[in-house]
Residue, then its C-alpha position, 0 to 999 in steps of 0.5 A: x381623661x378624667x384625673x392624672x397620675x404620674x408613674x416612674x418606672x421602666x418599661x418592664x414590670x417584672x424587673x423595676x428600674x426607677x428613676x427619679x423623673x418621668x411623667x404619665x397621666x390619667x387626665x391632661x397632659x403634663x410636660x416632663x420637668x427635671x429630677x433628681x437622679x438615683x431613687x427608686x420611688x413612684x410618686x403619683x397624685x389621685x383627685x377625689x370628689x369635692x367635700x365642702x367645696x374641697x378637693x382631696x388630692x391624695x398623694x403617694x410614693x412607694x418603691x417596688x423593690x422595697x427601697x426608700x432613699x430617704x425618711x422625711x419628705x417635703x411636699x412642695x405646691x404650686x398653682x398651675x402647670x409645672x412650667x407655670x411662673x408660680x413658685x412652689x411653696x412648702x405644703x407639709x414635711x411628712x415623716x413616720x407619725x407615732x402620735x396617737x392623736x395625730x394618727x386619729x386626725x388623719x383617719x378621723x377627717x371626713x374626706x378619709x372616711x373610706x380609710x378609716x372603715x377599710x382600716x378597721x376591717x383589715x385589723x379585724x380580720x388579721x386579729x384575734x381581740x376585738x378592734x374598736x374606736x378606742x383601740x385601733x390606733x394602739x393595735x396599728x402601731x403594734x404592727x407597724x413597730x414590729x412587736x417581737x412576739x408577732x411572727x406575721x406584723x411584718x407582712x401584715x405592715x406591707x399589707x396595711x401601707x399598700x392597701x390603705x392610704x391612711x396607712x400610707x401617710x403614717x408611715x410617712x409615705x403619703x399626703x391627703x392634701x385638701x385644695x380648691x378645685x384647679x390645677x396643681x403641681x406638686x414635687x416630692x423632696x427629700x428633706x431633713x425636716x426643714x422643708x428647704x427649697x434646696x432639697x433633692x427633688x425626687x419626683x413631681x406630678x401636674x393634677x387637675x383637682x376639679x376633675x376626679x380621678x377615674x380608672x378605665x373600666x377592665x376587660x370584659x369578664x368571661x365565665x371560665x371553668x378552672x381546671x382542677x376545682x370542683x364547680x359545684x354551684x360555683x361560677x368562675x369569672x375572669x378578667x384582665x386590665x383593658x389597655x387603658x387601666x393597664x396604663x392606670x395601673x399604679x392608681x389602681x387598687x383592686x375590684x368590686x364585683x356585682x351581681x343581679x338575678x337573671x338576664x340583665x345584661x340589656x339595662x344601665x348599670x346605674x339605673x339597676x343599682x339605684x333600684x336595689x337590683x345589684x349586690x356587691x358581692x366581695x366583702x372586701x376589695x378584690x386584691x392583686x394577685x389573685x390567688x386563683x390567676x391564670x396565665x404566664x403573668x398570673x398579676x395581670x389575670x383575676x379569677x373571682x369565684x362566686x358560691x353565695x357563700x361568706x366566711x366567718x369564724x364558725x365557717x361558710x355561711x349563706x345558701x348555695x346556689x340552686x343549680x341552673x340559676x342565671x346570674x348578671x355580673x360587672x366588675x368596676x376598678x377601686x382607686x387608692x382613695x377607694x373611688x370606684x372606676x368605670x364598670x366593665x360590659x356585664x357577663x351572665x353565667x349560670x350555677x351548674x351542679x358539676x359536683x358528682x354523687x358519692x361513690x356507690x357502697x356496699x357492693x355484694x353478689x350473689x347467685x339467684x335462679x331465674x326461670x330455671x337458669x342460674x343468674x348473678x344478681x349484683x345489689x348495693x346501698x342506695x346513695x342518700x345524695x341527689x343521685x337519680x341512677x347508676x351505672x353498671x360496669x363489668x370487667x373479664x380482664x383484671x387489668x380492665x377492672x376500675x376503668x371507664x375506658x371503652x374496651x372491646x368485647x372479651x369472648x363475645x361479652x361487652x367489657x366495661x360499661x354495661x347499662x344504667x340503673x334508675x333510682x328505685x323509689x325506696x328499696x336498694x338498687x340491684x342489677x341482674x346480669x342476664x348474660x351470664x350463665x352457668x351452662x357457659x361461664x360457670x366458675x368464671x369470675x366477673x368484677x362488677x364496679x358501679x358509679x353514681x350520676x345526678x340529673x345534671x349528668x354529673x358521674x362518680x367515681x368507679x366503686x371498688x370492685x366486687x366479684x361475681x362467680x356462678x359456681x357449680x355446686x351441682x355434683x355429677x352423678x355415679x358411674x352408670x358401671x365399673x368395669x373390673x380389668x384383668x391385664x391380658x398379654x396376646x403372644x405370637x410364637x412360631x418356629x422360624x427356622x431349624x438350622x444344622x450345627x455339626x460342628x458344635x462339640x458337646x460337653x459329652x461325646x457321643x450326645x446331640x446339642x439342640x439350642x433353643x433361641x427366643x427372640x422377641x420382635x416387639x418393643x413391648x416391655x411388659x415381664x413374661x415368663x418362659x417355661x421349657x420342657x424337653x419331652x421324650x417319647x417312645x413311638x414303636x413298643x407293645x407297650x404303652x409307655x408314657x412320655x417323660x417331661x423334664x422342665x430344662x427352663x423356667x424363669x423370666x424373659x431377659x431384658x435384652x430380649x434374647x433368651x437362649x436355651x442349650x440342651x444336650x442328651x445322648x442320640x436317641x433311637x428310631x424308636x424314640x422321638x425327642x421334642x420340646x414345648x415352649x410355654x409363655x406366660x404373661x402374667x395372667x393366669x393362663x398362658x399366652x402361647x404355647x408352642x411345639x418343636x418341631x412343628x409341621x413345617x420344620x418336622x422333616x428338617x428336625x427328624x432328619x438332623x436328630x437321627x444322623x445325630x446332627x446338633x442343630x439350633x431352633x430359632x423362635x419368633x415371639x411377638x407379644x401386646x398387652x391390654x387390659x380385658x374389662x367386664x362389668x363388675x359381678x357380685x362375689x369375689x375374685x381371687x387376686x395376687x399382687x404379684x405376677x409370676x416375675x414377681x412385679x407387682x400386679x394392681x386391681x384395675x378398673x374402667x371407668x367412662x366418661x360422664x357430663x360435667x365430670x373432670x375426673x374419678x376418685x378411687x376408694x378402697x375399704x378393707x372391712x368393706x364398710x369404710x372406705x378411704x381415697x387411694x387414687x385420683x385421675x382427670x380424663x383430660x379428654x379421654x372417653x374412659x379411665x383406667x384406675x390401678x391400685x397396687x395394694x399389698x396387704x400383708x394379712x390378705x383378706x377380702x378388699x372392696x373398692x368403690x369410685x365416685x365422679x368429681x367436677x372441675x368445682x371439687x363436687x363429688x358425686x356419690x360413691x359407685x360400690x364396685x360389687x366385686x370383692x378381691x380376696x388377697x392372700x396373705x404374703x409368705x413374710x406375714x405373721x399377723x396372729x390373734x393375741x390373747x388377753x384375758x379369760x374372766x370367770x363368769x356364771x355360777x357353778x351351776x352354769x360356769x362361763x367365762x368372758x374371753x378378750x383377745x387382739x387381732x386384726x379385724x381386716x380380710x377376717x371371716x370369724x374365729x375357732x376357739x380351741x382349748x386343750x388340757x396342756x399348752x401343747x394342745x394335743x390330742x382331741x381338742x375342745x373347739x367352738x367356732x365363732x362367726x362375727x355375730x358371736x364376738x364384739x369387735x372394739x375398733x379402738x383397741x383391736x379388741x374382740x370379746x365374747x363369752x363362752x357358755x355353750x357346748x363345744x362342737x368336738x366334746x359336746x361338753x360345756x366348761x368344767x368347774x376346777x378343770x384347768x384349761x389352755x385357751x387359744x383363738x384361731x383366726x379364720x380368714x376369708x382367703x381360707x388360711x388360719x392363723x393360730x395365736x401366738x400365745x394361750x391363755x391357762x384358765x381354771x374356773x373359781x381361781x382368780x385369772x391373771x391376765x397374760x401379758x401378751x407379746x406385742x402384735x408384730x403388724x398392728x401393736x397397741x396403738x399409742x396414744x396422745x393424751x393432748x386432746x383438748x375440749x371445751x364448751x362453746x356457747x352460742x354465737x350471737x347472730x341475727x338469724x339462727x345458724x346451725x352448729x353454733x354451740x357445742x363441745x369442741x375439740x382442738x385439732x387444728x389452726x388457722x394462720x391469716x398473718x401476712x399471707x394471701x391465703x391462710x394456713x391451715x395446720x391439722x395436728x389431728x388429720x383425717x381420717x378419724x373417728x370420735x369416742x365419747x364417755x359420760x363420766x358423770x354416770x358409773x359404768x359408761x364405756x366409750x361409744x362412737x359419735x362421729x361417722x368415719x371423717x375422711x376429709x374436712x371440706x375448705x372450699x374457700x381460703x382453707x377455712x373449714x366449711x364442714x358440719x363437723x368441723x368449725x374455725x373460731x376464735x375467742x368464743x369458747x373458754x380461753x382457759x382451756x385453749x391458752x395457746x389461741x389467744x390470737x389464733x383462730x382454732x379449727x375444732x371437731x364440734x359434738x353436738x350429738x344428743x348432749x345432756x344439760x349438765x352431763x360431764x364428758x371425755x373423749x377419744x379421737x382414733x386416728x386411722x391409716x388412709x390406705x389400710x383402715x388401720x389404727x394409727x394413733x389414738x388421742x385422749x382421753x380429753x379433759x372432762x367437758x361439762x354441758x352448759x346451757x346454750 
């Protein structure tokens, strides 16, 4: 062995129990000698290379558990082995040094120059202030003495003592002896500072100073991958103590690592060093324990990370490895004197690119028409790093989204990884999904994720998912035809039996009783009406006498499905025949069954019992079946009674056939055959046709029109099919809707007098008016009358107000209005069902006299609509956008709010709900009236999260004058947007007329609004 050291410790490295006498060696064997008891010290010696004929021998003693039994030590030496006869001589007494000149003398001896260089480097890494030849001693003492303001000093002091033998000497834990190159035995003794020979011997070691100490090589280094580490262009080397180096570990300080370019494993290390082809790549010794240690005993294993970078105050410096570069490494141990031991065998390693590219960003999908087929196109932002391509993943199942695991196909489509997309030359990458099409996958959500990969095969994590859906936006067509249906009841009525009842006692003696029993033989619950008539006929007379018909029952069929009708009458003579006729009505305009009793089968029995004066029971069997009889609607009118004979509601009924892509039908009703309102909605759910019913019972009656439209599963609505048949509803008996007169205002002059007449009334079911004028308010005698068709008057739908000018001769007297002639005027509503309704008041009128408008009473069914002045209007300037957007500025009328707070879906709240119509009046010009500027807004399109997407309605926040809408400081508002023929500088005010969705009647009037001036957009 080269050199030797003595280590006193037990067999366990982790639990050290130190005895005071034990020997081990690096060089020649030494014989154990006596030692004292009770200490916890290790005592060793290391021989260095000769300097100027003298060999430095480093003596070090330390305790693993930090226990130092004494403060002052004596060093004794003798030539030869421990058992030689030479006497021990005192070499030095050591203790902690706090004398700056002595400390300098230790570090500035030629034999310890390495210790000084190492000390300066360590102090420089520990301290913020500069470390120089003039300051390092004071800076060292500050750390060793433990400055109260230095929280790290204790830790730094231990590190300096363990890592630098010069600091160990300063702390009285080491000694450097310069001797002739021969064998020596050293003793470490406790001392009181006298160096007496009777001091307790703490340790003894023999060393050959002629042979420098040489640590054994470490175990063969290997290339490893460290779990959890990103090994991008990094090389991880792992090695361990060799068995020989493990025995020398107390003299061991750390490692140096050398690197050469290329594969140099077959060449000599010393030769490569002499040629300058190797580089020591660790700026400081690799010290135990390693921060990246592996295994059950971390202090025994070392992992060195080489990334060709170094750290300075500004951070990492240097150039990263080139991907694929090959290098060869050697590892050499360092002893406590800073001498390198035997070098390890070489190991080659390649700097691999193990860093994945960035996760792709900016995913979006759109639907494009590709060769006539709608497809999903996925696009994303181009990666600016070393990505050479992308991997596209598609998921149908949500619990698969974002996972790279292989999944089985879902509904026949691949799930998970789909394909690779090469990095395009310049543009952003995209993926055209040719396996998804609207014919098979409309409205189905697919989730797409994208990862990036580089040339080394590193793949990034998956991007956040982005949804792709091919929505069906093509509405279905209109129905080819719509049938108008009538409820038909088929009845089967026959006489089942005639039974004599001789014991039946009539109320009047001598009379006969015929009891008719009508029993229902089916489970049908459709309502029926039964009419039973007794017919008395004289059959033998010279005079043809008409029969006497008496109704003995007319009413509904009972719920218990058995109707008993007794009839008592005097016994007829032979010349008189009494029989019955039973009529069953099933709700249609014609009876469903008529039957005469007796019939041919039972005539003889019935006639015999009747002539013999025997009472009898006639049992009739009744079976019914109801169905709709449907026929294509024809142009024209069809009377409709909303109630059948039993008083039960009878609907207007239509039948609509199924059509491709249609999932349901919406039924619309129009009280004026102009504005239509949705009243019913049904889905086919597999049926080949739908039956739609409308139980509408307008009190005022009139002509009602209908229409239907298809809708598909994506709520695309086709055009409305207007049913050509119009239905005439009668006015109900309790209806008292009548016109109400407002005013008669003189017009013209004395040569051509006329007047303007205004009145309130309903426009629903109206055919026209007749104006009647009388000389008294009794309207007696011959009246002056004028018939008005709809072309002869105007109707203000906002205020339910009619207006006309009377300037022609009347139809009854052929006379025009007379000057100074007092008239009483009233209006008679001529309804489409033929009824007439006289106004509930009249107006006195005298031309050339001031007319005071008459206070008309409240209209019973449709009074003057209430108004709400809280209609707020404001000006919205143009939205700044990359591309021009339609409907981006104009006057906005606040109709609702959107709430996005804490909800998955939004909450749209409308305080003005459809259906409604918007009116506008110009204020900056005199004499202007309100004009309609919107169509009937019967619904507001909001296909996504309740957010309006409608050409007439928008949702905005903060793009208008906040003074007009202080309530919307933090909430998006929903607005009707007026862009119709706005004039720059004009001022407008608005009204919104809210209609009843079922009848079309005016429900409420909002406004007038605050004035709004049109500004330059």
